[in-house]
C-alpha positions in Angstrom: 128.4 68.4 92.3 129.4 68.1 96.2 131.4 71.8 96.2 128.4 73.4 94.3 126.2 72.3 96.5 128.4 73.2 99.6 128.6 77.0 98.3 125.1 77.2 98.0 124.3 75.6 101.0 126.6 77.8 103.2 125.2 81.0 101.8 122.0 79.9 102.2 122.8 78.6 106.2 123.9 82.4 106.6 128.0 81.5 106.3 129.8 83.9 103.6 133.2 84.1 104.0 134.2 81.0 102.0 136.9 80.0 99.5 136.4 77.3 96.8 139.4 75.5 95.4 139.3 74.0 92.3 142.8 72.1 90.6 141.4 72.0 87.4 140.1 75.0 84.9 136.5 74.8 85.0 133.8 73.1 87.5 132.4 70.0 87.2 133.8 66.7 88.5 133.1 63.4 87.5 131.0 64.9 84.0 133.9 67.3 83.4 137.0 64.6 83.7 135.1 61.9 81.6 134.0 62.7 78.1 134.2 59.4 76.3 131.9 58.4 73.6 128.3 56.8 75.2 129.1 58.9 78.4 125.7 58.9 80.6 124.5 58.5 84.3 123.0 55.6 85.6 120.6 57.2 88.1 117.2 58.8 86.6 117.7 62.4 85.8 115.0 63.8 88.0 116.9 62.1 90.7 120.3 63.2 89.7 119.9 66.5 90.3 119.9 68.7 92.7 116.4 68.7 95.2 116.2 72.7 94.9 117.3 73.2 91.3 115.2 70.6 89.1 116.0 70.6 85.8 112.4 70.6 83.2 115.0 70.2 80.2 116.8 66.8 81.0 116.2 64.9 77.4 116.2 61.8 78.7 115.6 59.6 81.5 118.7 58.8 82.0 120.9 61.7 80.6 124.0 61.9 78.7 127.4 63.4 80.5 127.7 66.5 78.2 124.1 67.2 79.6 124.8 66.7 83.1 128.0 69.1 82.8 125.9 71.5 81.7 123.4 71.5 84.2 126.2 71.6 86.7 127.6 74.7 85.1 124.0 76.3 84.5 123.3 75.9 88.3 126.6 77.1 89.9 126.1 80.6 87.1 122.8 80.8 88.6 123.9 80.3 92.1 126.8 82.9 91.9 129.3 79.5 92.3 131.5 80.6 90.1 132.8 84.4 91.1 133.9 82.1 94.9 136.3 79.4 93.0 139.6 79.9 92.6 140.6 77.6 89.4 144.1 76.1 88.9 144.2 76.4 92.1 145.5 72.8 93.8 145.5 72.6 97.8 148.4 70.7 98.6 148.9 71.0 102.0 146.3 71.4 104.8 147.3 71.6 108.5 145.8 72.3 111.8 148.0 74.7 114.2 147.0 77.0 116.6 143.4 76.3 116.0 142.8 76.8 112.7 143.7 74.7 109.1 146.7 76.4 107.2 146.4 75.5 103.8 148.9 75.5 101.1 148.1 76.1 97.5 150.1 75.4 94.1 150.0 78.7 93.0 152.5 79.7 96.0 150.0 81.3 98.2 148.4 80.1 101.2 145.0 80.8 103.3 144.0 80.2 106.7 140.5 78.6 107.6 138.1 77.5 110.9 136.6 75.1 108.5 137.6 72.7 106.1 135.3 70.7 103.8 136.6 68.4 101.3 134.1 68.2 98.7 137.4 66.3 96.3 135.2 63.1 95.1 135.7 59.8 94.9 135.8 58.1 90.9 138.5 60.9 90.4 142.1 59.6 90.4 142.5 57.6 87.3 143.6 53.7 87.7 146.2 52.7 84.9 147.0 49.1 84.7 150.3 48.4 84.9 150.8 46.3 81.3 154.3 45.8 80.7 155.5 47.7 77.1 152.3 50.2 77.4 154.7 52.9 77.3 156.0 51.0 73.4 152.9 51.2 71.8 153.2 53.0 68.4 149.4 54.0 68.8 147.3 56.4 70.7 146.5 54.6 74.1 144.7 56.9 76.8 142.7 56.4 79.9 138.8 56.9 79.2 138.5 59.3 82.0 141.5 61.4 79.9 139.4 60.8 76.5 141.6 62.0 73.8 138.9 63.5 70.9 141.8 64.7 68.7 142.5 60.5 67.9 140.0 59.7 64.9 138.2 56.4 65.9 136.5 56.2 62.6 138.1 52.4 60.4 140.7 52.5 63.2 141.4 49.2 65.2 140.0 49.7 68.7 141.3 48.1 71.6 139.1 48.5 75.2 140.5 47.2 78.0 138.1 46.6 80.9 134.4 45.5 81.2 132.6 48.1 84.1 130.4 50.9 83.8 132.5 53.0 82.0 133.7 50.3 79.3 129.9 49.1 79.2 128.8 52.2 77.3 132.0 53.4 75.4 131.6 49.5 73.5 128.4 50.2 71.8 129.2 54.0 70.9 133.0 52.6 69.3 132.0 49.6 67.4 129.5 51.7 65.3 132.6 53.8 64.1 135.4 51.3 64.1 136.6 48.8 61.7 137.3 46.2 64.6 136.8 46.3 68.3 138.7 44.3 71.1 137.0 44.0 74.4 139.5 42.8 76.4 137.6 41.2 79.4 139.6 40.1 82.6 135.8 39.6 84.7 132.3 39.3 83.3 129.5 41.5 84.1 126.2 41.5 85.2 123.8 43.3 82.9 120.7 44.6 83.7 118.1 46.0 81.1 117.1 49.1 81.2 115.0 51.2 78.9 116.2 55.4 78.2 113.3 56.9 76.8 113.5 60.3 75.7 111.2 63.3 77.1 109.0 64.7 74.2 108.6 68.7 74.2 105.2 68.2 75.5 106.4 66.3 78.7 109.2 68.8 79.1 106.9 71.8 78.7 105.0 69.9 81.7 107.9 69.9 83.9 108.2 73.9 83.1 104.4 74.8 83.7 104.1 72.7 86.9 107.1 71.4 88.8 105.2 69.5 91.0 105.1 67.2 88.4 109.1 66.8 88.3 108.9 66.9 92.4 106.7 64.2 92.2 108.8 61.8 89.4 111.7 62.5 91.7 109.8 60.8 95.0 108.8 58.1 93.0 112.6 57.3 92.2 113.6 57.9 95.2 111.3 55.8 96.6 111.6 52.9 94.4 115.3 53.2 93.9 115.7 53.2 97.8 113.0 50.0 98.0 114.2 47.7 95.3 118.0 48.6 95.6 119.5 50.5 98.3 117.9 49.0 101.4 118.1 45.5 99.6 122.4 45.3 98.9 123.1 45.5 102.1 120.9 41.8 102.8 122.4 39.3 101.3 119.4 36.8 101.8 117.2 39.4 100.4 114.8 37.8 97.6 115.2 40.6 96.0 118.3 40.2 95.3 117.3 37.0 93.1 114.6 38.7 91.3 117.8 41.2 90.0 120.0 38.1 89.6 116.9 36.5 87.2 116.6 39.5 85.4 120.0 39.5 84.5 120.5 36.0 83.7 117.1 36.2 81.4 118.6 39.4 79.3 122.2 37.8 78.8 119.9 34.4 77.9 117.7 36.0 75.8 119.9 38.2 73.9 123.4 36.4 73.4 122.8 33.4 70.6 126.0 31.8 70.3 126.3 29.6 73.6 130.1 30.0 73.7 129.9 33.8 73.8 127.0 33.7 76.1 129.2 31.8 78.5 132.3 34.0 78.3 129.9 36.6 79.0 128.4 34.6 82.3 129.8 35.8 85.9 130.5 33.6 88.5 129.6 35.3 91.3 126.2 37.1 92.4 124.4 39.9 90.4 125.3 43.4 92.3 128.4 41.8 94.5 129.9 44.0 91.9 128.7 47.7 91.1 125.7 46.7 88.7 125.8 47.4 85.3 123.0 48.7 83.4 122.5 48.8 79.6 120.1 48.4 76.7 122.5 47.7 73.9 125.8 46.1 75.5 125.3 42.9 74.2 124.0 43.9 70.8 127.5 45.7 70.3 129.5 42.7 71.4 127.9 40.4 69.0 128.3 43.1 65.9 130.6 41.5 63.2 133.3 44.3 63.7 133.0 43.1 67.9 135.4 40.7 69.7 135.7 39.5 73.0 138.6 38.2 74.3 139.2 36.9 77.8 142.6 35.3 77.5 144.9 37.7 80.1 146.7 40.3 78.1 150.7 39.5 78.6 152.0 42.9 77.2 151.6 45.6 75.0 153.9 45.8 71.9 154.5 48.6 69.2 151.7 46.7 67.3 149.2 45.9 69.6 148.7 43.6 72.4 149.6 39.8 73.1 147.5 37.6 75.2 148.8 34.6 77.2 147.6 32.6 74.5 150.6 33.7 72.3 148.3 36.0 69.8 149.1 39.3 68.9 145.8 41.6 68.5 146.7 44.6 66.3 145.4 48.1 67.4 145.6 51.5 66.1 144.0 53.0 69.5 144.1 51.6 72.8 141.6 52.5 75.6 142.1 52.0 79.6 138.3 51.8 80.9 140.2 50.6 83.9 138.8 52.6 87.0 139.8 54.7 89.3 142.1 54.6 92.6 138.7 54.8 95.3 141.0 55.3 97.9 142.9 58.7 97.4 139.8 60.3 98.7 141.4 63.9 99.2 144.9 62.5 99.0 147.3 63.3 97.2 146.6 66.2 99.8 149.2 65.9 102.7 146.6 66.6 105.5 148.2 67.2 109.2 145.6 67.1 112.2 145.8 67.9 116.0 149.3 67.5 117.4 150.5 66.8 113.4 148.5 63.8 113.1 149.2 62.9 109.7 146.0 62.0 107.3 148.0 58.7 105.7 149.6 57.5 108.8 145.8 57.6 110.5 144.2 55.7 107.2 147.7 53.5 106.7 145.1 50.6 107.1 142.7 52.0 104.8 140.6 54.5 104.5 137.9 55.0 107.5 135.7 58.4 108.8 132.8 58.3 111.5 129.5 58.5 109.2 131.7 58.6 106.5 132.7 62.5 107.0 134.6 62.9 110.4 138.5 61.6 111.4 139.6 62.0 114.8 142.1 64.9 115.3 140.7 66.6 112.5 138.9 69.3 114.5 136.6 71.2 111.8 137.6 69.1 108.8 135.0 67.2 107.0 134.3 65.3 103.9 131.1 64.7 101.7 131.3 61.6 99.9 134.1 60.3 101.8 135.3 56.8 103.3 132.2 54.6 104.5 129.3 56.3 102.5 126.6 55.2 100.4 128.2 55.6 96.9 127.0 52.2 95.5 123.6 52.8 96.9 122.4 55.7 95.6 122.4 59.2 94.1 125.2 60.8 95.6 123.9 64.4 94.9 121.4 63.2 97.8 123.9 61.8 99.9 125.3 65.0 99.5 122.7 67.1 100.7 122.2 65.5 103.4 125.9 65.3 104.6 126.0 68.9 104.2 122.9 69.7 106.1 124.5 67.7 109.0 127.6 69.4 108.9 126.1 72.6 108.6 124.2 72.3 112.0 128.3 72.0 113.7 129.1 74.1 111.9 126.6 76.6 113.2 127.7 75.9 116.7 131.1 76.7 115.9 129.8 79.7 114.6 127.7 80.4 117.4 130.6 80.3 120.5 129.6 76.8 121.4 133.1 75.3 121.0 135.8 76.2 118.5 136.8 72.7 117.6 134.8 69.7 116.7 135.4 66.2 115.4 135.0 62.8 116.0 135.9 61.0 119.5 138.4 58.3 118.7 136.0 55.7 120.8 132.6 57.2 118.4 135.2 56.3 115.2 136.4 52.9 116.5 133.1 51.7 117.6 131.1 53.0 114.1 134.0 50.8 112.3 133.7 48.0 114.2 129.9 47.7 113.7 130.3 48.8 110.1 132.9 46.1 109.3 130.6 43.6 111.2 127.4 44.5 109.2 129.5 45.1 106.2 129.8 40.9 106.0 126.2 40.1 105.6 126.2 42.7 102.5 125.8 41.1 98.7 129.0 42.8 98.3 130.5 40.4 100.5 129.8 36.9 98.2 132.7 36.2 96.6 133.8 38.9 94.0 136.6 41.2 93.6 135.6 44.4 93.3 136.3 48.5 94.0 134.0 48.1 96.9 136.4 45.8 99.1 139.5 47.1 100.7 142.7 45.1 100.7 141.1 42.8 103.3 138.5 41.9 101.4 136.1 43.9 103.7 133.2 46.2 101.8 133.8 49.6 102.7 130.5 51.2 101.4 127.5 52.4 103.9 126.5 48.6 105.1 122.9 50.0 106.6 119.8 50.5 104.8 119.9 53.7 103.3 116.9 54.3 105.4 118.9 54.5 108.2 121.5 56.5 106.4 118.4 59.1 106.3 117.8 59.4 109.9 121.7 59.7 111.0 121.9 62.3 109.1 119.2 64.1 110.1 121.1 65.7 113.8 124.6 64.7 114.5 125.4 62.9 117.9 127.1 65.4 119.6 128.1 62.8 122.4 130.1 60.6 119.5 132.1 64.1 119.0 135.0 65.5 120.6 134.4 69.4 121.3 136.8 72.1 122.3 
């Protein structure tokens, strides 16, 4: 998503000497990688779109993954992006030498660039749990982001490990076809109800004929998202968070009839401490006659299925691991070496950080889109990336115009940003007592800890005094 955006905005700003490297054989990022049954976006479609490329043909308020993938493919074609992409070409090493970035590529070739933008995503590298005996399983086993569509599900006994957003979308889809579905839950999730109405032909015709209607929907959704969600997550005392909590509790208590099951599904932490999960039908699915919730921990995987700590063997034909991603990887495993040979792995040995989520000291002319410490849990990442690329291009233009040749966050500014970020993070809902992928190894939230309105303001113009220029 952000790489396509980069190409379009680079051209718009007058930069035409650029290359895009993509290690896969087609574009799409998250929506290429994740094709599991039930996949959809949890941000409204008219908000989860490029501001300059509204789509009048979304089928639903929250559109399915295949539609989103098709949208990105169409935009890339219309804006001539595909012709600039080198597919199946992974960047393996990036080193700043003699004032330029030297790139080593997986096909044995190399490139040299003045500027590097890492639009490599966050939810990308699957996190496969270390389950003893996993390799011994006699059936089909795969991560949700590597879904094997050659494996039939009809009439099969399916195990689903995990209860995050992916699992909550997968369960209602597979419970309709599997003979039996067992959901292995380590941590219960708060589920907020959400309606997902379809857009009818008349509405889509209105969108095509009156684009201002789509713009209005986008603006309304954005403001509601900011005021009712993004801005309140960073204040754990916000009364709006209590309203969200009350909504989640009511959803659980109104929709789960069995008191034993209800208590198994009741989290012991506050709503939105983990990423809030949206679903119109998860509770219905887990109460289906062929569904079962297992809360005993997994002891090991055996050829015939999964054995839990209580000694029970759960016989399975298919095992799906909806266990998330290595969210601290970012550009890695690419090896990045900055000024004087400074290794990014060494800079990040205590955890990934970046000034304004985009720049790291000693990595001149190297910028991240949706990098460390950004608003990954707060808002549409398309909107975030659009604001970030506009910010980055202001600095790139200064390099092009000869004001300076090299620019990166100063060590002082980066350290100050990190101190302020760490302190502010303690006041967020993410720091109220749960384990989530928003936390680093010290238990400190890594996401943008201030309001989204502040992010918007920060992205307007770079504070040049916070950058080291040469």
